N, C-alpha and C positions, 0 to 999 in steps of 0.2 A: 504493499498501499504506500502509496507515494503520501509526504507531508509537505505542505511549504511552510517553513519559517525562514526567519535573518540569520543568516550563521555570525556566528562574530568575526570580528575584524582581522583576531591574533589568531584565528586557529590553523591556520597555516605553518606557524610556528614549530607544531611539534607534530610527529607521526602519526594516520589514521588511528592506528594500533594501540599506541602508546593513548593516545586522545580516548580513543573510547574504552578498551580495557580498565586500564589501568585505576581510573576513578569508577570502576564498577564491582572492584573486587567483592565488595559487601554482599552482592547478591549471591554470589557463589560460593562462600566461605560457609563453613559449619557442613555436617553432616545433613542428605537430605534426608527428611522425615518419612520414614514410614510410615502406613495409615496403622494405628492400632498402639505403635509403640511408644508414644506420648502421650501425655495428658493435653486436652486442649490448654490448660493452661500455659503448659510448658512452651507448645507451640506458639501461641501468640506472642507468649516472653520472649521468644526466639525470633520470632517476626521484627517484634518491634527493635530488637535491639540492631537488627539486619539494615530496619530503614532509617533507623538513628543514625545507625555510621556512614549511611548512605548520605542520607543529609550534610554530615560533617563533611564528608570528601566533596561534596558538592559545593562549598563554601559554605553551607549551615546557613541557606537561603531563610527568610522570613516565608510564615505560611501564606499571607497575602503575595507574593512574589511568586510561588510555586501556583497558585490558583491562578494567576495572569498567564504565567507560564502556559502550565497546561492546556488554557483556553483558546491562547494562540496556537500553539504548537499542532494541538487535536480537536480546531475546530469542524473540521470536517467529520468526526466521531461526537460531537456535538457532548467533547468532554466536561464534566463539570468534579470542582475537586472544592467546596468549598471549606476553609479554616475547619471548621465541626469534622468533616470527614477526616482531617489530614490528621487532628488531635485524636481522633478516635483508635485511628492504625498506629502513630508515633507511641500514643500509651497502650496497646495490647488489648484495642476491640478489633471487630473483627467487620469486615462488610463484602461486599460483589467483588468477584473478579477483577470486573472492568474497574474499580475504582482504586484495588489495589496497583493494578498492572498501570493506569493512569501516572498514579505518583511514581513508580521506581521511574515509567521510563523520563516524566518531568525530571528528577532528581540525576538521570544520567545525561540532561542534557545540558549539564557545567563541567567542564571538565575540572581538574586539579588543583586548578589556578582557580578556581570560578570563575572562567570565560565560557558565552555559550558556546555548544558545538550540536552535531548531528543527534537527536536519541535515536535509539536500538526503534527498526519498523517492528509494525506489529506481528507478533510469531516469532521475533527475531529469536534465536539461540539461548544469547543471553539474559533470555526471560524465562528459560526453562525451568531453573531450579525455585523461581517466584511462582511460575505456575502448579509445580509441583510440592510445595509445600503446601498453598491455599487449597489444591486438593485434597492431601493428607488434613489437614485441617477440619474441611468441609465433611470427611468422611467420618473423624473422631468426632465430632459434635453429634453427629446421625447416629452414631455408636453409644455415645452418652447416652443420649436419650433413651434409644431403645435399652439400655440395663438399666437407666429408672424405671423405665416403662416395667420391665419385667418384674423389677425387686417391687416395684407396686404392685403387681399382680400374686407374685407368690406371698408377698405381705398378708394379702386380701384372704386368698388361698387356703394361710395360715388359721385365718381367723381373727380380727381386731377384737382388741379388751371392748369398746365402745359401738357396736354396727350402727349403721349409720339407718335411721328412720324413713317409712317408704314417704312419698308424696302425701302431704297433707289431702284429704278426699275432698275438703271445702271448695268452693270457687265461687267468686264472687259477681254475680251476674247484674247486680249494681253498678258495678262499674266496669261494663266490657271492654273496654278499650276503643278508640277508631278503627274503620274497617281499612283503611289504606295508609295509613300515619302513626308514626310512635307516640304522636302525641295526644293529651288527654279528651277524655269524649266530652263532650257539651253536658252544662248540668244549670240549674238556675242558679243565678248570681247572688251575695249578697247584699242584702236592702239597701239601699245606697247611703250614706252616712256611717255604715256598719264598721265598727274595726276589729281587725283579728282579735282571736283569743291569744291573749297575753301571757308570758311564762309565771306572771302573777299569781294566776289562780294556783286552788292547791291540788297537788296529783291525786289523781284518781285511788282511792283506797285499795280496789283488786288490781293485781301486780297483769301489766299486757303479758296475753299469750306468749309462753315461751320463753319470758325472761327469769324464771324460777326451774333449776338444775332438778331433776328428781333423785328422792335420796337413793346413794350407793353405798358398797359393802365398805363396812371403817375399817381404817387403815388398822393394820399390827400395831400394836402398841410394843416400842422399843427401851421405854424406860428413861429416854434420853430425850431432854429439853430439843426443841428444833434450834438451829442456827438462827443468829440473830437476822442474816439477812433475808430467814422465809417470810419475816414479818408475824403479823398475830393470826391467830384462829381463821379470824373471819376472811383475812385477805388469802390466806395458804388455801381456804375452803373455795372461795371466787376465784381462785388461780388454776386450782385444780379440776372444777367445773368446767371454765372455760378450755381449759386444755383437752378435755377430755370431747370436744365438739359439743356441749351442751348451751344453747345461746341465749345467752345475758346482756340485755340493751339497759340503757339508761333512759330515765325520763324521758319521752319524747318532747319535741319542740312542736310547737301550736303553731300553723302556718295561716295565711289568712285567706288560702284556698289553696285547689289540690297541687301539687308540688311537682315540676318540670325539671328543673337542674339545680343541682347540688355541687358545690368545688370547694375546697379548704384553699387557705393563701398558701403560698411557700414556706413561712415559718409555722404554721399549724395555725397561730393566735385567731384568726376568724373561718368561719365557716358563713358560705354566702349561699343562699339558696334563691330559687325565684316558681313563682305561679301563674295559674291563669289568669289572675286576674288585673297580670302584668306587675306589680311589685317585684322589686329585687329586697332580699333581706340580710345583714349583716346581723352574726351571733358569735356570741364566746362560748366555744365549744364544752370547754370547760365549766362553767358556770350558767350557761343555757340563758343567761342575758341576750336580750336583742341589743343590740350594740347600734344598729339604724335601720332604716326603709328606705329605700332610693326608688323615687318616681322614675319609673322610666317613659313618662306622656303618652301611654300605651292603654287601651281599653283592653286588648287581648292576649294571649300569655307569653313572657318573655321566657324562650324554649333554651336559650342558651348561654351559658354564663363560661369563662375563662378567666384566671388570674394570669399577669404577664409571669416571666420566670424569678423577676425581680419585687415582683410582687407590690409593685407601684403603680398597676393599671390593674382594672375590672372589667374586661368585655363581655356586654349583654346583645345576644341578638333574638328577632322575632321578627313578627307581620312589620310592613311596611319600608322592609328592604333598606332598614339601618341598624345600626352598630353601633352605640352608645359605650364612651370607655369614662371610669371614674378614677380618681386618686381614692382609696380607701380607706387614706390616711385623713383624708379632709371631708371625704364624703360628696364632695365637689363633681360636679359634670367637667372634663375635660378638654376643652373642644367642641369643635362642632361633631355631630355622629359623622361616621363612614357610612358610603350611599354604596348601594346595587344597583343592580338596572330592573328586575323583577322581580317580584314573589317575597317572600319571607326569608331572613337569614334561620334557617335550623338549627347549624350550628357552630360554633366557635374553635380557634385554635392558637394559642400562641406557638411559634417556632422555640426550640430550645434557645436560641441567643435571643428571642426577644425580638430580632428585625422584621420577623414578619408576623403577620395576623391574617389566619385563614379562614373565610366564611362558605358555610354550604348553605345551596338556594333553592329554592323549590324549583326552580326553572330549571333547574339541572346543571348550571355553572356553579363550580369552588371561584371564589374569588380572592386573591391575596391586597393585601394593606399594609404599607410602610405605617403602624401606629404610632411612629413620633412624627411624621412628615403631613400625617393624612393622608395621603396620596396612593392611586392602588398603584400596584406592582407589576408589569406585564398585562398580558390579555386573559382575561376567565378561563379556566381550566374546563375541556369540555367534551364530553363525551359520553357521561350518561345519559341515557335517554328519558328519565323521568327525576321525582325530588331526590336530592342528596340529603338524606338524613341524618349525616352523621361524619365526623373527621378527625385524624389525628396525626400530628408528625413523629417520625421515630425517633427514638434518643439523639441521634448524630445530625438529626436535621435532615439529611439527605432524603430522604424519601416523608409524602404526603400520600396516606392511605384514605381513602374517600367510599361511602359505601351510599346502596341507593336501592328505592323502590323499584330499580330494573332488574333486583335480583343480580346485580354484579359489585365485586370490589374491585376497584379501580387502584394501582399506585403511580405516584407520580413522583418527578424529580423536581421539585419546587423552585431549584436553583434555573432549568429551565423551563418548564412548562411542559414538556414533554410528558407520555407516557411513559412507566417500565415495565414494559411486558404487556402481555394479554391480561384480561380481567379473570380474577374468582369468581366462580358463582356458589351463590344457592338454589335451593330450592322455593325460595318465596321471597318477600321483600329485604333488605336486608337495613337496619333500624342503629344499630351498634357499633362502635371498633374502638379498638385499644392496642397498643405495643407493648409488650412486657418492657421492663425499664433499662435491659442489656439490648433489646433491638432483637433479640432471635425470636421473637415468637409473635405473629400479629393474631389477633384474639376476636372475628366478627361473630355477629350474634343476630336473630333477626325469626318472623312469623314461621319459617317453618320448625319452632322448636328447639330449632340445635347452636352450639356456641362451638364455630369451627377453629382452629388453631391451624396458622400457616407458616412454612419458613418463608420470611418476606424476600428473603435473599433467592432462592430455589423456585419460590413459588411454589414448592408442594405442599399438601396436608401433612402436618406434623400428629398425626396420631387418628382417633375417629373421632368423629365430633360427640361432644357434649351434648345429654339432653334434659332442659329444664323445662319443666311441664308447664305447656302454653307458651305462647310468643316471646321474646326476649326484648326488653326492651334497653337493657343498661349491661354492661361489660366493664371490668376495673379491674387491673393488676395491682397487687399491694407494693411498697417499696421495692422489697426484698427480693419480687417475682417471684417468690414460692406460693402464695396464693394467687388464684381468679376470684372474683364477684361475679354473679350474676342474677338479674332481677326482672320479673317479669309477670305477666297480666296474669298469674295463680297467686300475685301477693307477696312471694315470699322473694328474700334473697338468698343465693345458694354459695358457698363456699367449697374452689375446689382446687388439686392439687393439678397446676396445669402440664410438670411433668411425666407426671403418673397419667395423669388423664381420669382420674377419680373423686368422689366428692369426700371433704370432710369436715366431720359430724354433720350435726344435724341440720335441716333449713332453718332460717333466720323468719320467723312466722310469728306475725303482732304488729303487722298491718290488716289492714280492714278496705285495703283497696291494691289494684295494678302499683308495681314499685317501680318506674319511671326513670329511676336516677342513684346512681352509687358515685362514693368515692370514698378515697384510705385518706388518714388521716398521712401527712406526712412521715409523721416517724410510726405508721402502722399498727398502733394500737387501737383507733378506732375504725369503724366502718358505717359510714353516714348515707341512709337510705331516705329518697324521694317517694312520695306515694299520691297515690287519690285517695287517700283519707283525712287529706290536710295537715299530716304530721311527717317530720323527719325524725328517722331515730337512730340513735347511736348504739352501735355495738360492740362490745371488747371482743379484741379478736386475739387467736392465739398468741401472737407477739405481746399481746398485753399479759396474758398468764405467766410468761416465760419473766417478764419484766417485773411481775409481781414478788417470784419466788428469788429473784435477782440470777436467775437460769440464762436470761435473753443478754448479748449485748447493750453494750450502750448505744441511744437514738444514733443514727449515724447524719441525719437530716442538721439544718442551722438551731444554734439553742435559739430559743423564745425568748424575745426581747420585749421592752414595753411597746414598741410601735407597732401597728396592726398588718407587719410581715405576715 
């Protein structure tokens, strides 16, 4: 393949062979990994080390310089190497083969003195070690996933200590959900001037369904006092119940109307919720006090919420083609709204670096904005033939996943706006999507009652579909990626082990309407669920149980400060 680029004026001062091979020695060093001989982590560390060496040999160019160089050299390949992708690779992350090869070839386009030279052609022999290493890594990842699934099946066959309950027999005919969209069903509005029920009201005397664990066999007496880190008897009892999969919820938050979206701020100090009546509410998830109510100027549901990665912006979308942005600290609207073209904005998501805000629209298009400049970025992404219900950026920002009522899941390169391969498919409308924190899994759920897991790089299914009774309206991964939560029409949220493809504990039952929204807290100890019964419930997760007894690691997220992050 021919590549057009500018050659450096001094490249004729040294022989081509020396110019080509000496700076590229990092690509050939080390033993070529054979599938199954190294762990995934070892292979990633080795790849990271070699890439760093290659970068130093190229004169240690900046990530922005590499990005520009790749775009110039490989324009005919529509190469996209944003700094986030490079950072992922240099720090031991996994990406697709194309992005790895683009980075290697770009780094090989500088000689040992940092002068520009011709990069190796696509498919050149000197790229073979990188290709073989990537193949070995991809095979090792697949083998690890298969091993985890096999181990889980073996453990299940041996008999779990606490069997999973069957799905609850009750349904919610009064809250059937809409026929064609994940949004809430129509119901009468509250009287004019009515205020939402506040949390100052005394809690109900009866515990919500599923919040009290059934009695279990007593622990054997040892004659020794528990370790101080284990906490008091009540703490240990709660931790034991949650750890064994018994649902346990805190008192619910009372919303002004049916809840259609929930989102934690990056630091976990705020929980944002939106309702069908158009209000966005901010809560303290610890005290359950309503911190603020943000008017959207709408009389219809605000169907989408997202905090920016730094917590300084809160975006909300809904009917009217508008996306409004607030400062969560001041509760003030920050500038004019972002506007689309036609139809409601059903979902919003910030890129991991906060440079882009994506909106999913009911006209089948996806729009990108610069949230600071308030300007559109590029042309709308078109390809879906019906409403786009949800979207999500990959953790490294190199992919944008969108799902639609047209039964497809599409992946895009947000830097170029180009589709990343052919669409993936469900057997019905797809209404929710989420990437795992490490970017190795993509979860999609819809009206065919399945949650499907995909490898976003190979675009192949990662195991068998998970079956949630009834239509699935929401999915979310825990921050450590060990849990996947699903919520749907049956009024429950469920936890799954995404590696093994099996349920974890009992269904989280307590809502009296369909569960439309899910969000894990940044530290992974709470799961927020928003539903058609006008409540938001906070459930303690197995991570919370480990923290209570001192068995879990310290929170990995940012420490909570006095600010509203």
